N, C-alpha and C positions, 0 to 999 in steps of 0.2 A: 504494500499500500504506500503510495507516494505521499510524503508529508503535505504537499501542496493540495492534495485532494481533500483533506479533512482539516486543513488549517482554519482556525476560527478567525473571523473578521471582527475585531473589537472596534466599534465605531467611535468609542469615546477616546481611545488612545492611539488612533491610527497615525497620528503625526508625531508621536514620541513626546507628548506633553507630560508635565509632572504627574507622577503616579503610574506611568506606563512601565513595562518591564525594562526598557532601556533608560528610563529617567525616573527612578524611584524617588518618592518624597523622603525627606530627611527626618527620621524618627527623632523626636525631642530636639529638632532643629540642629542636629549634630552633623557636620560635614566631614566625612571620613578623610578625604584627600587633604583638606585644609588642616585638620587636626594633626594628621600624620606629618605633614610638611612642617608644621610649627614645632612638633616634638623633635624631628630630626634636626631642624635648624638650631634649636636650643640645647640639643644633646640630652634630653630627658625622656623618660618613659611615661606613656599616657596612664593616667588614673581617672576613671570615669566617675565623676561626681554625681551623674544622673543615675548610676547603678553602682554604688560604692562597694568595695570588698569588705563588707561587714554584716552584722546580724540582720540589718534592715533588708538587704538583698536576699539573704538566706530565707528569711521568714520563719514561721513557726511550723517546723516539720512535724507531722503527727506521730511519726515512729521514732522520734528522738527526744530524749529527756533534756531538760534545761542544762544539766551537767554535761551531757554529751555535746550539746550545741556550743557550750563554752569552750570545748576542746577543738572546735573547727578552726583551722588555720588557712588563710588565703595565701596561695603561692602562685608565682608565675611558673610556666612550664620548666624553664631552665633550673629554677630553684627547687622545684619538686623532684626533678631527676637527680639533682645533686644530693638532696636529702635521702633519696632512695639508693644512693651509691651507683646510679646508672650513669656511665660515662658517655652515653650517646647524646648527641645534640637534639634538641626538640625539632620536630618536623610538623608542618601543617598537614600535609597529605603525602603518603608514600604509595606509589603504584596504584593510584586511583582510589575511588571510594567503593566500599563494598559493605553488604549487610553483615559480613563476618568481622568487620573492623572493631566493633564495640559491644559492650554488654551493659545492662541496666545496673544502676547503683542504688543508693538509699532513698531516692525520691520516687514516689509511686507514679511514674509517668510512662508506663508501658504503652499507653495510647499514643504518646508522642514518638517513642522510639520505634514502634511498629510502623508508623508512617515514614520515618526515616529509612527503615529497611525497604519499604516499597519504593521510596524516592530514589534509592541507589540504582534501580534498574533503568530509570529514565535520565540519561546523561544530560540531555538538554535542560530539563527542569532542575537537575542537581546543580548544574553550573549557574543557573539563575538564582537559586537559593544560597548556594555556597560558592562565591566567586573564587575560582581556582588560581588566580594570579597572586594569591597570598602566600607568604612564607615567613620564616624566621630570619631571612636575609633582609638587609636594609630595615632592621628591626626597630620598632618604636613602641612595642607593647600594646598595639592597637590592631583590631581586626573588625570586619563588618560582614553582615549577612542580610539577606533580603527575604521578606515575607509579604504575602498578599493579605492586607488587612482592610476589610470592609470597603471594598471597591477600588483600592489602589495598592500598588506595590510600595513598600517602605524599606529604606536602607537603615539597618540597626547597627550602631557602633558600640563596641565593647572594649574594655581593657582585657588583658589575658590573665588576671588574677582568678584562680579557680579554688573553690572550697575543698579542703582536704581534711582528713582525720587519720591519725596514726600513719602519716606519710603515704596515704592512698587517697585518690580522688573520691570525694563523697558521693558524687552522682555518677553519670555515665562515664565509663572509662574505656580506653582503647586497649584492645588485645595486643597490639603492637605498642609496647610501653612508651615509645617516644613520639607517637602520632597523636595530634590534638584537634583535628577538625571537628570530631563529634562532640567532645566536651565544650568546645568554644561555640559550636552551633547551639547546643543546649543552653548555654549561658545567654546567648542572644535572645532565644525564645523566652527564657525566664524573665529577661528584662521586659519584653513585650507583655508578659503575663502579670508582672508586678514583683515577683520573687520566685525563688525555687519552690517554696511551699505552695505557691499558687498554681504549680504544675501538677499537684497531687490529684489524681483522679480526672478522668475525662474520656472523650470519645475520639477514636482515630479519625473519624470524619472531620473533626474540627481542625486537626493538624494538617490533614491532607488538603483541606480547603485553603489553609494558610500557605501551603507549599505550591499551590497551583492557581488559585482563583477560579477553579474549574467547577464543573457540574457535579454535585454531590447526590448520591442515591444510597439509601439505607434499606436493606432487605431483611426484615425480621422473620426468622425461620420458625418461630414458635407461635406465631399469631394465626388467627383464622384465615387471613388473606395471604399467608406465606406462599412464596413461589413453589411450584412443584420441583422435583429433582431435575426434570428435563428443562424447565424454564430457567432455573438458576444456572445449570450447566451452559445453556445457550448464552445467558447474560455474561457469565465468566469468560466464555470464549470471545464474545464481542469486546468485552472490556480489555482483555489481554491484547487483542488485535489493535485496539485503539490506544495502546500504551498507557493504560490507566494505573492509578495507585489503588491497590486492593488490600483491604485489611478485614479482620474478623474478630469476633469476641466469643468467649465460651460462656456457658450457662453459669448462673450463680448457684451452683449446687456442689458444695465441697465434698460431701460424702460420695456423691455420684461419680465424681472425677478423681477420687483419692488414689486409686490404685492403677490408673492407666497412664500416668505421666503428664496429664493435663492440669493446668492451674485454673481454678474456678474464677469467674469474673475477670478474666485476663484478656488483654489485647494481643493479637498475633497479626502477622502479615501473610498474604498469599503470594507466593513467589513464582508459581508455575502451575499449570494444569496439563494433564496428558491422558490419553487413552492407551491402555495396554491390553494385550490378548492373553487370556488365561483359560486353558481348556476349551478353546474355540469360542470363547465368549469375550465380549469387550468389558473391560473394567475401567471406570472413570476415577482418576486419582487427582488429588489436590495436594500440592506441596506447601507446607506451612512453616513459618519461622517464628520462634519464640524470641522476643527481644532480650531476654535474659542471656541469650547465647549458650544456653544449656537447658536441661530438663525437657525431655521429648516424649511424645506419644509412644506407647509400648504395645499397641494392638496390631491389627492386621496392616500389613504394608509399612510397618515401622522399619527402622534401620536394621533390626535384628530378625525381622520376620522371614520365615522360610519360604514365603510366597515368592520372594525375589529369585529363588532357585528354580522356579517353575516357568519362568518367562525367558524369552530369547536373550542371548548374551548382550546384544546391543542395548536392549531395554534395561538389563540388570545394571548397566553402567550409570543409570540415573540415581541409583541408591549409593550413598556413602555412609558407611558405618563409623560415624564419629560423633562425639558429644558436642555438637556445635549449635544446638537449638533448632535445627531444621529437620523436617521429617515429612514423609508421605502418608496420606490417609485416604481411604476409599470415600467416595462422595456420600454413600449411605451413612457411614460412621460420622462424617462431618455434620450431616443434618442431625444426628443423634446428640452430639455433644456441643455443638456451637449454636449460639442464639441469634447472631446477626452477621451480615456481610456489609462492608462499607466500600463503595466504589466512588472514586473521584477522578474525573477525566477533564482535560482541557476543553474538549468539545462534547456535545450531546450525542455524537454518532453511535456510541455503544448502545444507546437505548433501543434503536430499531435496526442496527446493522447496516444502515445506508452509509457506507464509508466514502462515497463520492460526493455527498451533499456538503456544501460549505455553509455552515451556519453563520449567522450574523448576531452580534449581541450589542446591546446598549445598556449602560449602567446609569442609574439615576440615584442621587442622594435626596432624601426628603425627610419630612417630619409629620407624624400623626399627632395632631393637636388635641383632639377630643372626640373623635367620631367612632363610636362603637357600633357594631352590627345591631340591627333592629332597634336603633335609638334615633331620636330626632336629630342628633348631631352627625349622623352618618355621612351626610352630603358635604360636611366640612373636611373630610379626608382628602388627601392628595388624589388626583384623578389623572389617569394616563389613557388618552383616547388613541386607539390603534386601528389602522385601516389594513385589513388582511385582504390580499388580492389573489393569492394562489394557494391551492391545495392539491395534493396528488390524488386524482380521482380513481386511479388504478389500484390504490391501496386503501382498503376500507378503514375509516377513522384514522387517517394519516395524522400522526402527532406532529404538528407543524409549529407549535408555540410552546416554549418552556419558560416558566417564571420562577425566579428565585428571590425570596424576600429574607433579608438578614436584618435583625435589630442591632443597632450600634449601642454598645453598653455605655452607660454614663460613668461607671466606676473604673478606676485605673487597675485595681487588683482583680484578677480573674475570679478568685473564689468569693468575692463580694458582689459579683454581678447578679442582679435580679432582673430576670427577663419577664416581660409582659406576655400574657396570652395574645398571640398575633395570628393573623390570617389574611388570605387573599380571596377576593371574589371578582367575578367578571360579568358584565351585562352586555347584551346586544343593543346597539344604538340604531334606531330606525332611520332610514334614509330621509333626508330633509331636516334632520335635527340641527339647529344652529350650532356653530362652533362655540367653544368656550366651556366653562364649568357647567356641570349638570346640577340642577337644584333638587331639593327634597321631593318635589312633585314627580320627577322622573323616576326616582328610586321607589316611591310609594306605589306607582302604577306599573312597574316593570319587574319581572321575576329574573333572578340571575340565571345565566347560562349554566353555571355550576353552583350548587348550594355551598355557601361558605363553610370551611372547616376550621375550627379553632385549634391551634397548636399551643400547648402549655409546656414551658420549660425547654423549648427548642430555640437554638440560636438562629437556625435557618429553616425556612419553609420552601419546599420545591413542589411545583405543580406542572405536570405535563398535559397539554391540552390539544384537542383536535378542533380547530375553528374553521367553519365555512367562510368563504369570502364575504366581507362586509365590515362594518365598523363596530368596535367594541370599546368598552371602558373598563379599565383594570383599577381596582380599589384595594389598597393595603389598609388594614385597620387593626386596632386592638379590641379586645373583648370587654373593655371597661370604658365607660364614658369619662371625659375630662382627664384622660391619661395622655401625657406627652411622651412620644418615643421617636427617636431618630432611626432611620433605616436606610438600607441600600437595596434598591430593586434592580435586578438584572433581567432583561427581556431578551430571550433567544428566539430567533425566527429562522425558518428555512429559506424564506424568500425575502426580498426587499419589502419593507412595510413603512408606512408613515406613522409616526408617533408624535403626539402632542401632549406635553405634560402641564398640568395645572396643579400647583403645589399648595394651594390654599388661598382663601380670600378672593374677592372679586377683582376684576381688572380695574385699574385706576382710571375712572372716567373724567377726573378733574384736571389731569395734567395738560398743560398748554400744547405740548408737542405730540400728544397722542393721536389727534386727528391727522396730523401731517404724516406720522408713521403708518397709520392705518390706510390712508390714501395711497401711500407709496406701495404698500403691500398689494394693492389691487392693480397696480400698474403691470403691464405685460413686459417682463424682462427677458431679453434674449441674450445669447452668448455673444452677440455683436457688441454688447456693452462691455468694454474692457474691464470696468470695475467689477461687474458681475462674474466675468471669467476669472478674474483674480480671486474674488471671494470664494468661488466654487473649488478652487485648487486646495483651499484649506478648511472648508466647511465640512461638517459631518453629514450623516444621512438625512437629517432634518433641515438641511440648508441653514445651519446655525453654527456660530463659533463659540467655543468655550475659551477661558483665558489663555491657556497654553497655545491654542491654535491662533488666536489673535496676536499673541506675542511673536510667534513664528512668522506670521504674515507681515507684521510691521517691520521686524528686524531683517527679514529677507527682502522686502519690496519697497520699504519707505525710502524715497530719494534723500540721501544724506551725504555729507562730506567726510573728510578724514577724521574729524573730531567726534564722530558718532559713537555714543556709548551704549546704545541699545535700550529698548524699553524693558523694564523689569516685569516679572509676572504680576507683582502687586499693582503696578501701574496699569496693566492690562485688565486686571480685575476691576479697578476703579473706572476705567473707560467703559466697560460693559455696564457697570452699575449706573453710570451717568445717563445712559440711553436705554436702560432696562425698564421700560414703562409697564410691561406686563408681569414683572417680577418673576420671570422664568430663569433668571441668572444665566442667560445666553444672549447672543447677538444675532439678530436676523439680518438679511441683506439690506432691508430698509433702514434699520438702525446703523448698520455699517456705512451705508451711503451718507447718512448725516454726519457720522463721525469722520469719515474720510474727507468729506468736504471741509469740515472745520479744521482738520489737521493741515490740509493744504493751505487754508486761509492763514492759520497761525504760523505756518512755515514761511510764507511770503512776508507776513508782518515781521517776523523775527529778522529776516535778512534785510528788510528795509531799515530796521532800527539798529542793526549791528553796524554802526558807523565805521568803526575801525576794522571791520571784517575779520575779527579774530576768532569767530565761531562761538562767541558767548556774549551775553548782555551784562553790562555793569548795572549798578543800581539806578543811575539816571536813565540809562537806555531802557531798562525794564519799566520804569515809570512812564516813559514816553510811549512805549508799546502798549501799556494798559490804557493810557488815555486815548491813543489812536483807535483802540477797540471800543471806545465809548464807555470805559469804566471810570467812575469817579473815585479816585484814590488819592491819599496824601502820603507824605514821606514815611510816616509811621507804619501805615499799612504795607507799603512797599517793602520796608525793612523786615516786617514780620513774614510776609509772603516769601521773600528771598531766603530767610532763615528756615522756613518750613519746607519749601519745595526745592531748594537748590543749595549752593554753597554760600558762604558769607559775603563773597565779593563778586561772584559772577553766576550767571544762569545759562545752562546749556540749552540747545534746541529742544531736546526731549523733555527737560525739566520745564521749559517755558510752555510747551504744548500741554503738559499735564496740569500746570498751574492755570492756564487760560481756559481749559475745558471745565475745570472745577469752578473757576470764577464766573464763567459764562452761565453755568448751570445755576449757581446760587443767585446770580443777578436775575435770571429769568423767573426763578421761584419767587423772589422777593417782589418783583414787579407784578407778578400774577396774583399774589395773595395779600399785598400790602394796601393799606388805606391810610391816607394822610401820613405817610412815612412810617407807619407801624404795621407789623405783620402779626397775624393771629393764627396760631397752629394748635390743634389738639395733640394729645400725647402720641398717637399713632403716626400722625403726619411728621411731628418733630423727630421721632425716633427713626423713621425711615429716611428722612432727608439728612439728618446729622450722622447717622451710623451707616447707612447704605448708599443712597444716591450722592 
């Protein structure tokens, strides 16, 4: 299967904007390259004050007494090897990464380590999570790792102090004593979780999601709707073909599992599946890995089972009699002793086996303010209107839409997170229904396409749907009225669709520029318009720009001279906010046209007022430019504006444009809402103008 055939098209990050795999956001605003360069220049080793080597980062481990915790000593790898009497030099990674490289320690995070075992099979993803250009050469005591967290990739910086006790690593350790990629990766994830103790207990699906940002599916083997043996085997075959991360968990029945080598309530990874022939019959086998790196299944098809002597020699080679934690098991026994299978894949292709379909996805951040299902506030929830145009008629009930809803936690410590009961529902929108938000009347008279299901205690809700062509509205919600929850909604589609998001509140009918923008939206725009052609090069599937795309457009295409410093991402966020009249936090072409026109005007004004042509404006030149733009300003205001938006003595072109855009916006608002030189605003208006626009 060629990678290009099943490559997912992520329409949010197709331009490499912040949060994309190639440009992860900086966790805790820590810049790895900058910090390392500073440490090397100063000749010191990095100490991470955001995750310090002390009891705060260790947390309250449930299996350790206070006296044991007091014995924990934080050591850098070289110091640990020295205390152990090991003369080898520390290495980040030797001979590549493998599931056999590490074993679990004193932290109960088998769920996390089973996901790492699965990750080692996918070298591309592994390199995304664990940058392989790291080593103990050019050493500054600093490393970094990447995780997908709630809609975006983040780069997590750590120092290399590791918790030890009695000269041994407290948590995950390398079987090759001087290799440290696995303990350092675990430390980075502990930082994301809040502490090492916050990693105690969890689901493999959570870690797999954070390693991929992919599609998560959980198959419960003990419930009434559990897949049959044939269905699960087909799913495992497809998931393996699609290079998925596959994990599983045993039943919580200690006595039932006591004498067969399995650990109750424990997470494992599935590392391979195969069919073998025994006595002219096909036997389906699953290979399973214990993250402890030891303790294996002792039943049929285990390492010491005599059944391996009854198969062909080439098949027998699949069995290795060694206590490394990995073993084979027949599918029937797997169903008997395991309770769940977790599959996470970059694409949804494993769900139906259509390996040639190229799915598209769009990620939305939003907030549920107060709208519970079957409550008068339901219509206040964010609404996503989606136009479905294609379905595979040859395949009955073709699953053409997949929805993933994740709640963003408000707590920093993982074990303190309290998740709200959340759900998704979807309604068919009749042809001719006006665009915009749908009110309570619509939901009172319309039945949902799918009855809403409430999920309690789940970080993520996944719904796979078969939707006929037409328009629909997707509603995320909580099951409690007046509950606020931040979320990430990912919409996967087999074909191109049009999606409009309405994140709450009515559109602002009072803004002076709204009619201008709405009129422009109605204009017929063709690719003969050079500005529209430029816009389309950077816009997403909705013909809209997000801050990273606008930044790339401006810095690539804005006509500038040698003194050009580039527009920052924060500046581009501000530009979008200045013309974001529908509060969708994106920029349409109509809005871009207004912005582009003003940028060109201010560029020309800048050059007219730059008398000495040195590429910047002095304080008198800045005041002259403001007055030429019709702004009534005095020396004091000019000084404040220069301090706030530029340097103390000069203003660059980019700084001038940012300043003038904001000044123009505030001037328009004041003129539109003032009476006798006094402006009256309610709290909502004031907060939006002062904090957003």
